[in-house]
C-alpha positions as CSV (number, residue, x, y, z in Angstrom):
1,M,9.4,25.8,26.8
2,W,6.5,24.7,28.9
3,L,3.4,26.7,29.7
4,D,2.0,26.3,33.2
5,A,-1.7,25.5,33.0
6,A,-2.7,27.2,36.3
7,K,-0.8,30.3,35.3
8,L,-2.5,30.4,31.9
9,K,-6.0,30.1,33.4
10,S,-5.3,32.7,36.0
11,F,-4.0,35.1,33.4
12,L,-7.1,34.6,31.1
13,V,-9.5,35.5,34.0
14,E,-7.4,38.4,35.3
15,S,-7.0,40.0,31.9
16,D,-10.8,39.7,31.3
17,L,-10.2,37.6,28.1
18,V,-12.4,34.9,29.5
19,S,-14.8,35.1,32.5
20,A,-14.3,32.7,35.5
21,V,-17.7,31.2,34.7
22,D,-16.9,30.5,31.1
23,L,-13.5,29.2,32.0
24,E,-15.1,26.7,34.4
25,K,-17.5,25.5,31.7
26,I,-14.6,25.1,29.2
27,L,-12.6,23.1,31.7
28,T,-15.6,20.8,32.5
29,S,-16.2,20.2,28.7
30,A,-12.5,19.5,28.0
31,T,-12.4,17.0,30.9
32,S,-15.6,15.2,30.0
33,Q,-14.7,14.9,26.3
34,D,-11.0,14.2,27.0
35,H,-9.9,17.1,24.8
36,P,-6.9,19.3,25.5
37,F,-7.9,22.5,27.3
38,E,-6.2,24.8,24.7
39,E,-8.3,23.2,21.9
40,E,-11.5,23.4,23.8
41,L,-10.8,27.1,24.7
42,I,-10.3,28.1,21.1
43,A,-13.3,26.0,20.0
44,S,-15.5,27.8,22.5
45,G,-15.1,31.0,20.5
46,K,-14.2,33.0,23.6
47,I,-10.7,33.7,22.3
48,S,-9.3,33.3,18.7
49,E,-6.4,31.1,17.9
50,D,-4.1,34.1,17.2
51,E,-5.2,35.9,20.4
52,F,-4.3,32.7,22.3
53,R,-0.9,32.7,20.6
54,R,-0.3,36.3,21.9
55,V,-1.2,35.2,25.4
56,K,1.1,32.2,25.1
57,A,4.0,34.3,23.8
58,Y,3.5,36.7,26.8
59,L,3.5,34.0,29.4
60,L,6.4,32.1,27.9
61,G,8.4,35.3,27.6
62,I,8.7,35.0,23.8
63,P,8.4,38.2,21.8
64,F,5.3,38.4,19.5
65,I,5.8,39.9,16.1
66,S,3.4,40.8,13.4
67,L,4.7,40.4,9.8
68,D,1.4,41.1,8.1
69,K,2.7,43.9,6.0
70,Q,6.5,43.3,6.2
71,K,8.6,42.6,3.2
72,I,11.4,40.1,4.0
73,D,14.8,40.3,2.3
74,R,15.0,37.4,-0.2
75,D,18.4,36.0,1.0
76,T,17.0,35.9,4.6
77,L,13.7,34.4,3.6
78,F,15.3,31.5,1.6
79,L,17.5,30.4,4.6
80,I,14.5,28.3,5.4
81,P,13.4,26.3,2.2
82,E,9.8,26.9,1.2
83,P,8.5,23.3,1.7
84,I,9.8,23.4,5.3
85,A,8.3,26.9,6.0
86,R,5.0,25.8,4.6
87,K,4.7,22.5,6.4
88,H,5.9,23.8,9.7
89,N,4.7,27.4,9.6
90,I,8.1,28.8,10.4
91,V,9.8,31.6,8.5
92,S,13.1,33.6,8.9
93,F,12.7,37.4,8.8
94,N,15.8,38.9,10.3
95,K,19.5,37.8,10.2
96,T,22.3,39.2,12.2
97,A,25.9,38.3,12.6
98,T,25.2,35.8,15.4
99,G,21.6,34.9,15.2
100,L,18.5,34.3,13.0
101,E,15.1,35.5,14.1
102,V,12.4,33.1,13.0
103,A,8.6,33.7,13.3
104,M,6.5,30.6,14.0
105,L,3.0,29.5,15.1
106,D,4.4,26.9,17.5
107,P,7.5,28.0,19.4
108,E,7.6,24.6,21.1
109,D,8.4,22.9,17.8
110,L,12.0,22.2,18.9
111,Q,12.7,19.7,16.1
112,S,12.2,22.4,13.4
113,I,14.3,24.9,15.3
114,E,17.1,22.4,15.7
115,F,17.0,21.4,12.0
116,I,17.2,25.1,10.9
117,K,20.0,25.8,13.4
118,K,22.1,23.0,11.8
119,G,21.4,24.3,8.3
120,V,22.3,27.9,8.9
121,G,24.9,27.6,11.6
122,L,23.4,30.5,13.6
123,K,21.7,30.8,16.9
124,I,17.9,30.6,16.3
125,L,15.8,33.2,18.1
126,P,12.1,32.1,18.0
127,R,9.3,34.6,17.8
128,L,5.6,33.9,17.9
129,T,3.4,35.3,15.1
130,D,-0.1,34.9,13.8
131,T,-1.7,33.1,10.9
132,K,-2.1,36.2,8.8
133,S,1.7,37.0,9.1
134,I,2.7,33.4,8.1
135,K,0.4,33.6,5.0
136,N,1.9,36.9,4.0
137,I,5.5,35.5,4.2
138,L,4.7,32.2,2.5
139,L,3.2,34.3,-0.4
140,Q,6.6,36.0,-0.6
141,Y,8.3,32.7,-1.4
142,Q,6.3,32.6,-4.7
143,K,7.0,36.2,-5.3
144,S,10.7,35.7,-4.5
145,L,11.0,32.7,-6.9
146,R,9.2,34.9,-9.5
147,A,11.6,37.7,-8.6
148,E,14.6,35.7,-9.9
149,F,13.1,36.1,-13.4
150,G,9.6,37.6,-12.9
151,D,10.8,41.2,-13.1
152,I,12.7,40.3,-16.3
153,I,9.6,38.6,-17.8
154,S,7.5,41.6,-16.9
155,A,9.9,44.0,-18.6
156,E,10.1,41.8,-21.7
157,A,6.4,41.1,-21.9
158,G,5.7,44.6,-23.2
159,R,8.2,44.1,-26.0
160,L,7.2,40.6,-27.0
161,K,4.3,40.1,-29.5
162,P,1.5,38.2,-27.8
163,L,-0.2,35.4,-29.7
164,V,-3.3,36.3,-31.6
165,G,-6.0,33.7,-32.1
166,G,-3.6,30.9,-31.1
167,Q,-1.3,31.4,-34.1
168,E,2.5,32.0,-33.8
169,G,2.6,34.7,-36.5
170,E,5.2,35.3,-39.1
171,V,8.3,35.6,-37.0
172,G,11.5,34.9,-39.0
173,E,14.4,32.7,-37.9
174,G,16.7,35.7,-37.5
175,E,14.3,37.5,-35.2
176,L,13.7,34.4,-33.1
177,K,17.5,33.8,-32.8
178,K,17.9,37.4,-31.7
179,L,15.1,37.0,-29.1
180,A,16.6,33.7,-27.8
181,E,20.0,35.4,-27.2
182,D,18.6,38.3,-25.2
183,I,20.1,38.3,-21.7
184,P,16.7,38.4,-20.0
185,V,15.5,35.3,-21.9
186,V,18.8,33.5,-21.2
187,R,18.5,34.2,-17.5
188,I,14.9,33.0,-17.5
189,V,15.8,29.6,-19.0
190,D,18.9,29.2,-16.9
191,T,16.9,29.8,-13.7
192,L,14.2,27.4,-14.7
193,L,16.8,24.7,-15.4
194,S,18.8,25.3,-12.2
195,H,15.6,25.4,-10.1
196,A,14.5,22.1,-11.6
197,I,17.8,20.4,-10.7
198,L,17.6,21.9,-7.1
199,Q,14.0,20.4,-6.7
200,R,15.3,17.0,-7.9
201,A,12.8,17.1,-10.8
202,S,12.9,14.3,-13.4
203,D,11.0,16.3,-16.0
204,I,10.1,19.9,-16.8
205,H,6.9,20.6,-18.6
206,I,6.4,24.0,-20.3
207,E,2.9,24.3,-21.6
208,P,1.5,27.2,-23.6
209,F,-2.2,28.2,-23.1
210,E,-4.3,31.1,-24.4
211,T,-3.3,33.6,-21.7
212,E,-0.4,32.0,-19.8
213,L,2.6,29.7,-19.9
214,V,2.5,27.0,-17.3
215,V,5.8,25.5,-16.0
216,R,5.5,22.2,-14.1
217,Y,8.1,19.8,-12.6
218,R,7.7,16.1,-12.1
219,I,9.3,15.2,-8.8
220,D,9.3,11.6,-7.6
221,G,6.9,10.7,-10.3
222,V,4.3,13.4,-9.4
223,L,3.7,16.6,-11.3
224,H,3.8,19.9,-9.4
225,D,3.1,23.4,-10.6
226,A,6.3,25.4,-10.5
227,M,5.4,28.8,-12.1
228,V,2.8,30.5,-14.3
229,L,4.4,32.9,-16.7
230,P,2.9,35.6,-19.0
231,R,1.9,34.1,-22.4
232,A,4.2,36.7,-24.1
233,A,7.3,35.0,-22.7
234,A,6.6,31.8,-24.6
235,S,8.3,32.7,-27.9
236,G,11.6,33.7,-26.3
237,I,11.8,30.6,-23.9
238,T,10.9,28.2,-26.8
239,A,13.5,29.8,-29.1
240,R,16.2,29.6,-26.3
241,I,15.6,25.9,-25.6
242,K,15.6,25.2,-29.3
243,I,19.0,26.8,-29.7
244,L,20.4,24.9,-26.6
245,A,19.1,21.6,-28.1
246,N,20.3,22.4,-31.6
247,L,16.7,22.3,-33.1
248,R,15.3,24.3,-36.0
249,L,14.0,27.7,-34.9
250,D,11.6,28.1,-37.8
251,E,10.0,24.7,-37.5
252,K,6.8,25.1,-35.5
253,R,4.5,22.6,-37.3
254,L,6.3,19.3,-36.7
255,P,7.6,17.6,-33.5
256,Q,11.3,17.9,-32.8
257,D,13.6,16.1,-30.4
258,G,17.0,17.3,-29.1
259,R,19.4,17.2,-26.3
260,F,21.9,19.4,-24.4
261,K,24.0,19.4,-21.2
262,I,24.7,21.9,-18.4
263,D,27.0,21.9,-15.4
264,S,25.3,22.2,-12.0
265,A,27.3,22.2,-8.8
266,G,30.1,20.2,-10.5
267,N,27.8,17.6,-12.0
268,R,26.9,17.4,-15.7
269,V,23.2,17.0,-16.3
270,S,21.7,16.1,-19.7
271,F,18.4,17.4,-20.8
272,R,16.4,15.4,-23.4
273,V,14.1,17.8,-25.2
274,S,10.8,17.1,-26.9
275,M,8.9,19.7,-28.8
276,L,5.2,19.1,-29.8
277,P,3.0,21.6,-31.6
278,T,-0.3,22.4,-29.9
279,Y,-3.1,24.8,-30.6
280,F,-1.5,27.7,-28.6
281,G,2.1,27.0,-29.5
282,E,4.8,24.4,-28.9
283,K,4.7,22.4,-25.7
284,I,8.1,21.5,-24.3
285,V,9.0,18.5,-22.1
286,M,12.6,18.1,-20.9
287,R,13.8,14.9,-19.2
288,L,16.6,15.5,-16.7
289,L,19.3,12.8,-16.8
290,P,22.5,12.7,-14.7
291,D,25.4,12.3,-17.2
292,T,27.0,9.3,-15.4
293,A,25.8,6.2,-13.7
294,H,27.7,5.2,-10.6
295,G,27.3,3.1,-7.5
296,L,24.3,1.2,-9.0
297,T,23.3,-2.1,-7.3
298,L,20.2,-4.3,-7.7
299,E,19.6,-4.3,-4.0
300,Q,19.4,-0.5,-3.9
301,S,17.0,-0.6,-6.8
302,G,14.7,-2.8,-4.7
303,F,15.4,-6.3,-5.9
304,H,15.6,-9.0,-3.2
305,G,14.9,-12.7,-2.5
306,I,14.1,-15.2,-5.3
307,G,13.9,-12.4,-7.9
308,L,17.4,-11.2,-7.2
309,E,18.7,-14.8,-7.3
310,R,17.1,-15.4,-10.7
311,I,18.6,-12.2,-12.2
312,H,22.1,-13.1,-11.0
313,K,21.7,-16.6,-12.4
314,A,20.7,-15.2,-15.8
315,L,23.7,-12.8,-15.7
316,R,26.1,-15.7,-15.2
317,G,25.0,-17.0,-18.7
318,T,26.9,-16.0,-21.8
319,V,23.9,-16.2,-24.2
320,G,20.2,-15.5,-24.2
321,M,18.0,-12.5,-23.5
322,I,17.1,-10.5,-20.4
323,L,14.1,-8.2,-20.7
324,A,13.0,-5.3,-18.5
325,T,9.4,-4.3,-19.0
326,G,7.0,-1.7,-17.8
327,P,5.4,1.6,-18.9
328,T,7.4,4.8,-19.6
329,G,9.1,6.1,-16.5
330,S,9.1,2.8,-14.6
331,G,12.9,2.7,-14.3
332,K,13.6,0.0,-17.1
333,S,16.6,1.8,-18.4
334,T,18.1,2.2,-15.0
335,T,17.7,-1.5,-14.4
336,L,19.6,-2.2,-17.7
337,Y,22.4,0.2,-16.7
338,T,22.6,-1.6,-13.3
339,L,22.9,-5.0,-15.0
340,M,25.6,-3.6,-17.4
341,D,27.5,-2.1,-14.4
342,I,27.6,-5.6,-12.9
343,L,28.7,-7.2,-16.2
344,N,31.2,-4.5,-17.0
345,T,34.5,-6.4,-16.5
346,P,37.8,-6.1,-18.5
347,D,37.3,-9.5,-20.2
348,V,34.0,-8.7,-22.0
349,N,33.1,-6.3,-24.8
350,I,29.8,-4.5,-24.1
351,S,28.1,-2.5,-26.9
352,T,24.8,-0.6,-26.8
353,I,22.3,0.9,-29.3
354,E,20.2,3.5,-27.4
355,D,17.6,6.2,-27.9
356,P,18.7,8.3,-26.1
357,I,22.0,7.5,-24.3
358,E,20.7,8.3,-20.8
359,Y,23.9,7.6,-18.8
360,Q,27.5,7.5,-20.0
361,M,29.3,4.5,-18.7
362,P,33.1,3.8,-18.8
363,R,34.5,1.0,-21.0
364,I,31.1,0.5,-22.7
365,N,30.6,1.4,-26.4
366,Q,27.4,3.4,-26.6
367,T,25.7,4.3,-29.9
368,Q,22.9,6.8,-30.3
369,V,20.0,6.0,-32.6
370,K,19.6,8.6,-35.4
371,P,16.5,7.8,-37.5
372,D,16.9,10.9,-39.7
373,I,20.1,9.5,-41.2
374,G,18.9,5.9,-41.3
375,L,20.6,4.7,-38.0
376,S,17.6,2.9,-36.4
377,F,17.7,0.2,-33.7
378,A,17.6,-2.5,-36.4
379,N,20.4,-1.0,-38.5
380,G,22.5,-0.3,-35.4
381,L,22.0,-3.8,-34.1
382,R,23.1,-5.3,-37.4
383,A,26.3,-3.3,-37.2
384,L,26.8,-4.2,-33.5
385,V,26.9,-7.9,-34.1
386,R,29.8,-7.4,-36.5
387,Q,31.8,-5.6,-33.7
388,D,32.5,-8.8,-31.8
389,P,30.5,-8.0,-28.7
390,D,30.0,-10.3,-25.8
391,I,27.0,-8.4,-24.4
392,I,24.6,-6.2,-26.4
393,M,22.2,-3.7,-24.9
394,V,19.3,-2.6,-27.1
395,G,17.6,0.4,-25.6
396,E,14.1,-0.7,-26.6
397,I,12.5,-3.3,-28.8
398,R,10.0,-1.4,-30.9
399,D,9.2,-3.4,-34.0
400,Q,9.3,-6.7,-35.7
401,E,12.7,-6.2,-37.3
402,T,14.4,-5.3,-34.1
403,V,12.9,-8.2,-32.1
404,G,14.0,-10.6,-34.9
405,L,17.6,-9.3,-34.8
406,A,17.7,-9.3,-31.0
407,I,16.5,-12.9,-30.8
408,N,19.0,-13.9,-33.6
409,A,21.9,-12.2,-31.6
410,A,20.8,-14.1,-28.5
411,L,20.9,-17.3,-30.5
412,T,24.3,-16.7,-31.9
413,G,26.4,-16.4,-28.8
414,H,25.5,-13.0,-27.3
415,L,23.9,-12.0,-24.0
416,V,21.2,-9.4,-25.0
417,L,19.6,-6.9,-22.6
418,S,16.6,-4.9,-23.7
419,T,13.3,-3.2,-22.7
420,L,9.8,-3.6,-23.8
421,H,6.6,-1.7,-23.0
422,T,4.2,-4.2,-21.4
423,N,2.2,-4.1,-18.2
424,S,3.5,-7.3,-16.6
425,A,6.3,-9.8,-17.0
426,A,3.8,-12.5,-18.3
427,G,2.3,-9.9,-20.8
428,T,5.7,-9.8,-22.5
429,V,5.3,-13.1,-24.3
430,P,2.0,-12.3,-26.1
431,R,3.6,-8.9,-27.0
432,L,6.6,-10.6,-28.6
433,L,4.3,-13.0,-30.5
434,D,2.3,-10.0,-31.8
435,M,5.5,-8.4,-33.0
436,G,6.2,-11.5,-35.1
437,A,8.6,-13.4,-32.9
438,E,8.4,-17.2,-33.3
439,D,7.3,-19.1,-30.1
440,F,10.1,-21.7,-30.4
441,L,12.7,-18.9,-30.7
442,I,11.3,-17.0,-27.6
443,T,11.6,-20.2,-25.5
444,S,15.2,-20.8,-26.8
445,T,16.4,-17.3,-26.0
446,L,14.5,-15.7,-23.1
447,R,16.2,-16.2,-19.7
448,V,14.3,-13.9,-17.3
449,I,11.7,-11.1,-17.7
450,I,11.6,-8.3,-15.2
451,G,8.4,-6.4,-14.7
452,Q,8.6,-3.2,-12.7
453,R,7.2,0.1,-11.4
454,L,8.6,2.9,-9.3
455,V,7.0,3.9,-5.9
456,R,7.9,6.8,-3.7
457,R,10.1,6.1,-0.7
458,L,8.9,7.1,2.8
459,C,11.2,9.4,4.8
460,D,12.5,8.2,8.2
461,T,9.9,10.4,10.0
462,R,7.1,8.1,8.9
463,E,4.4,7.1,11.4
464,S,3.1,3.6,12.0
465,Y,-0.5,2.2,12.1
466,F,-2.2,-1.1,11.8
467,L,-4.7,-2.3,9.3
468,S,-8.3,-2.9,10.4
469,A,-10.1,-6.2,9.7
470,T,-12.0,-4.6,6.8
471,E,-8.8,-3.3,5.3
472,I,-7.1,-6.6,5.6
473,K,-10.0,-8.3,3.9
474,S,-10.1,-5.7,1.1
475,L,-6.3,-6.1,0.6
476,G,-6.6,-9.9,0.6
477,E,-9.0,-9.7,-2.4
478,R,-6.1,-8.2,-4.5
479,V,-3.0,-9.8,-3.0
480,D,-2.1,-13.3,-1.8
481,L,-1.5,-12.2,1.8
482,N,-0.3,-15.7,2.9
483,K,2.4,-15.5,0.2
484,V,3.5,-12.0,1.3
485,M,3.5,-13.1,5.0
486,A,5.7,-16.1,4.1
487,L,8.1,-13.7,2.4
488,L,8.2,-11.4,5.5
489,V,8.9,-14.4,7.7
490,E,11.5,-15.8,5.3
491,E,13.4,-12.5,5.3
492,K,13.0,-12.1,9.1
493,V,10.9,-9.0,9.0
494,V,8.2,-10.6,11.3
495,K,8.1,-13.8,13.3
496,A,6.4,-16.9,12.2
497,G,2.7,-17.0,13.2
498,T,2.3,-13.2,13.2
499,D,-1.2,-12.1,12.3
500,W,-1.7,-9.3,9.7
501,S,-3.5,-7.2,12.3
502,K,-0.2,-7.1,14.2
503,V,1.9,-6.1,11.2
504,A,2.8,-2.4,11.3
505,F,2.3,-0.3,8.1
506,F,3.4,3.3,7.7
507,R,2.1,6.7,6.6
508,P,4.0,9.7,5.4
509,K,4.8,12.2,8.2
510,P,6.1,15.5,6.8
511,S,9.1,16.9,8.8
512,A,11.6,19.7,8.7
513,D,13.9,17.8,6.4
514,C,11.2,15.9,4.4
515,A,8.5,18.3,3.2
516,D,5.8,15.9,2.0
517,G,6.9,12.7,3.8
518,Y,8.4,11.1,0.7
519,Q,11.8,11.4,-0.8
520,G,13.2,9.5,-3.7
521,R,11.8,6.3,-5.4
522,I,12.4,2.6,-5.3
523,G,11.3,-0.2,-7.7
524,I,8.7,-2.9,-7.1
525,H,9.4,-5.9,-9.3
526,E,8.3,-9.3,-10.5
527,V,11.0,-11.6,-12.1
528,M,9.7,-14.4,-14.2
529,D,12.0,-17.3,-14.9
530,M,11.8,-19.3,-18.1
531,S,11.1,-22.7,-16.6
532,L,10.2,-25.8,-18.6
533,S,6.5,-25.6,-17.8
534,I,6.4,-21.9,-18.8
535,K,8.1,-22.7,-22.1
536,E,5.5,-25.4,-22.7
537,L,2.7,-22.8,-22.1
538,I,4.4,-20.4,-24.6
539,L,4.6,-23.1,-27.2
540,S,0.9,-23.9,-26.7
541,R,0.2,-20.1,-27.2
542,A,-1.3,-19.8,-23.7
543,S,-2.7,-16.5,-22.5
544,A,-0.7,-14.1,-20.3
545,A,-3.0,-14.9,-17.4
546,K,-2.2,-18.6,-17.6
547,I,1.5,-17.9,-17.9
548,E,1.4,-15.6,-14.8
549,E,-0.6,-18.2,-12.8
550,Q,2.1,-20.8,-13.5
551,A,4.9,-18.4,-12.7
552,K,3.2,-17.6,-9.3
553,K,3.0,-21.3,-8.6
554,E,6.8,-21.5,-9.2
555,G,7.5,-18.8,-6.7
556,M,7.2,-15.5,-8.7
557,I,6.4,-12.6,-6.4
558,T,4.1,-10.2,-8.4
559,M,4.7,-6.4,-8.4
560,L,1.7,-5.9,-6.2
561,E,2.9,-8.5,-3.7
562,D,6.4,-7.0,-3.7
563,G,4.9,-3.5,-3.1
564,I,2.9,-4.8,-0.1
565,Y,6.0,-6.5,1.2
566,K,7.9,-3.2,0.9
567,A,5.0,-1.3,2.6
568,A,5.2,-3.7,5.5
569,R,8.9,-3.0,5.8
570,G,8.2,0.7,6.0
571,V,9.8,1.5,2.6
572,T,6.6,2.9,1.1
573,T,2.9,3.0,1.7
574,V,0.0,0.7,0.7
575,E,-1.7,3.7,-1.0
576,E,1.4,4.4,-3.0
577,V,1.7,0.8,-4.2
578,L,-2.0,0.7,-5.2
579,R,-1.6,4.1,-7.0
580,V,1.3,2.8,-9.1
581,V,0.2,-0.8,-9.8
582,S,-2.8,-0.8,-12.1
583,E,-4.5,-4.0,-13.0
């Protein structure tokens, strides 16, 4: 659909929307400032944006429709997902047997029309509308999401006792159990869980406040508000989740942890539940975990080059220790599961002690830590070494006893995989020493240390740009750009001699099938090998900074450098890397 400029100008004058004199002034201004005529026309104030859309619809022969006060059927509305509708200002409002009428602000957005056509399998009939109509329909998405359980909540709110002065009140276990088994409460919780899976959330946060209950989802590492519910719904939702996770209903003063599973579209998803008492009630955080790990590879996780070679070399050994380090949520456990998937062959016995078991893996003996009955990491590890394992995975090294046992296992003929909370690979050594590990034992057992973070992946619809001289200088103060350029040349991303001003970087560009420009995450890593010189530094109790400096001299790519490398490859953005890697 193309609008003839001469026809547009003629119509504007003939319909008395814009005078010939004013039109001439607008044309002159647009030409002199090199602005599009349409933008200059609206900027002049002679015609509003919505009035211009009506003119455009008339000249293009596209029906104009006002949806300002129209209520759209929920099934029809949700044929276009909310993120796409919001980003592209396009909504579906009428479905027939053969076609779907969609209202939009830009009927020339053929990409969105084609995408929706593929999704619904119907002929798309575009209609032009105004901003007010779009805002009204977008508001209905929130209302429709709430409608799945909002009406139920509203009905129940009148029967539930609201919190008074921030106290839970004397509600007995029997009453809470009855409340949790009410059909409305069951439907509320089921909907929350299903919606979180649909949104690809990794965590659900349910937070009670004085007058409301806030539900948030963490998607690709970033928290998003999902729903604000009446405060009166808190007791029922909390009780329902406690029953699912097999937690004590009458315990509201102490933290509780539990777990449950549900089936969603044929896949089993585990929910790890954490309850924490707060002033206004119990805050709930649920971690979503797929029940099985399959198709995992180091390359897909973001490993490459010398780091990948060092890991494979360490995996070929039959003794020693491989550590994955980083903060909570940096993908350490996934890295360990990937390593176990590589090592999992019929001729080895792999046993794990975990808290929690995040993925179930075939032919691997997995044990869940249960501190309440005395099954800690240390006790579990003691038992594991008597089970004739070849490879041991310890979910996390948390204390002096566990680190001592893990090192001992690595010394006595086992390959040990584990995780540790540190900010960098080099920072792992001082942390182990602080936990009571002997320096000579660390140098005897450690093979490689992996430091990592997760960054959001760019969608294919990204847009390219080039760094300015100032930006290159600023980035060079934080990163060894010569080293990153050498890596780009080595892996044939750019040609030798390329200047940084000629290296394309990328920004997110939201599209019909990628709402915010990002989808999924990938790791950025640093892999530190235990070379002879680094062992000598450890024995001399050198600082983490000196160890890292030596590791970099021996070819280690830091997480920040790996992130800039991936940004130059178009996998992520510089801003995302700098957001995630804190120094």
